[in-house]
C-alpha positions in Angstrom: 117.4 136.4 207.3 121.0 137.1 207.4 122.3 139.9 206.2 125.2 138.2 204.0 121.4 136.9 202.4 120.3 140.3 202.3 122.9 141.6 200.1 123.4 138.6 198.1 119.7 139.3 197.0 119.8 143.1 196.9 123.5 142.7 194.5 122.0 139.6 192.5 118.3 142.0 191.7 121.2 144.9 190.9 123.0 142.7 188.1 119.5 141.8 186.6 118.6 145.3 186.3 121.6 146.1 185.2 121.7 142.9 182.6 118.2 143.7 181.4 119.3 147.5 180.6 121.9 146.5 179.1 120.0 144.0 176.3 117.3 146.4 176.0 120.4 149.8 175.4 121.5 147.1 172.7 118.4 146.9 170.2 118.2 148.7 167.1 115.8 151.5 166.4 113.9 151.3 163.2 115.2 153.1 160.5 112.5 154.5 158.5 112.3 153.4 154.7 114.3 156.1 152.5 112.0 158.5 150.4 113.7 160.9 147.6 113.2 163.8 149.9 114.8 161.9 153.0 117.7 160.9 150.6 118.0 164.0 149.0 118.4 165.3 152.9 120.7 162.2 154.0 122.9 163.1 151.1 123.3 167.0 151.6 124.6 166.0 154.8 127.9 164.2 153.7 128.0 165.9 149.8 126.8 169.6 150.9 128.7 171.0 147.5 126.7 168.4 145.5 123.8 169.4 143.0 121.8 166.7 142.8 120.2 165.4 139.0 118.4 162.8 139.9 118.1 160.0 142.9 116.8 156.5 142.1 115.4 154.4 145.7 116.0 151.2 145.9 113.1 148.8 146.0 113.4 148.1 149.5 113.6 151.5 150.5 117.0 150.7 152.0 119.5 152.2 149.5 119.4 155.4 147.0 121.7 156.6 143.8 122.3 160.2 142.7 123.8 161.2 140.4 125.4 164.8 141.0 127.5 165.7 137.8 129.9 163.0 136.8 129.4 161.8 140.7 127.3 159.1 142.0 126.1 159.0 145.0 125.6 156.3 146.9 123.4 155.9 150.0 122.5 153.2 152.4 121.2 151.3 155.2 123.7 150.4 158.0 122.7 148.9 161.1 120.3 151.1 162.6 122.1 154.3 160.6 122.6 155.7 157.0 126.3 155.5 155.3 127.2 157.2 151.9 129.5 156.8 149.1 130.5 158.5 146.0 132.2 157.2 142.9 132.5 158.1 139.7 129.2 158.7 137.7 130.9 156.2 134.8 131.6 153.4 137.0 128.0 153.8 138.2 126.5 153.1 134.6 128.5 151.1 133.6 127.9 148.8 136.7 125.8 145.4 135.7 122.1 144.9 136.4 122.1 140.7 137.3 118.4 139.5 139.3 116.9 142.9 138.8 119.8 144.3 141.0 122.6 147.1 140.1 125.9 146.0 141.2 128.3 148.1 142.1 131.7 147.9 143.6 132.6 150.3 146.6 136.3 151.7 147.5 137.6 152.2 150.7 138.8 150.4 153.9 137.2 147.7 153.0 135.8 147.1 149.4 131.9 146.5 149.4 129.7 145.0 146.4 125.9 147.3 146.9 123.1 145.2 145.3 120.1 147.6 145.5 117.3 147.1 143.5 117.0 150.3 142.0 113.9 151.6 140.8 113.3 152.3 137.2 116.6 152.9 137.3 118.4 153.5 133.6 121.5 155.7 133.6 120.5 156.3 130.0 117.5 158.8 131.1 119.4 161.0 132.6 
């Protein structure tokens, strides 16, 4: 076999290995659904000074809303990680519920409308 064919075959195999490695590296890891303990833990990392009074978990475990005094702390899954946002409790308590989902307006660089289906959501119960 000519040397250039050997070099071409080895280079092709190396490229295939690199492409396969890149494909595997892009796979998202599974993020376990939230429960009250994990939601409190994640929120305490982002808001260590907050004293969380109550936590509501979304039916699918992909979001949680917590009351911490006059603030509402919202935790949601984005890709394979968790993101936390806060807003005034009055806004969260006044947010409309449509089709079993709470509609929260989140501020920031790119405003986002959050629609978690929270289990047992009732701001009057706090």
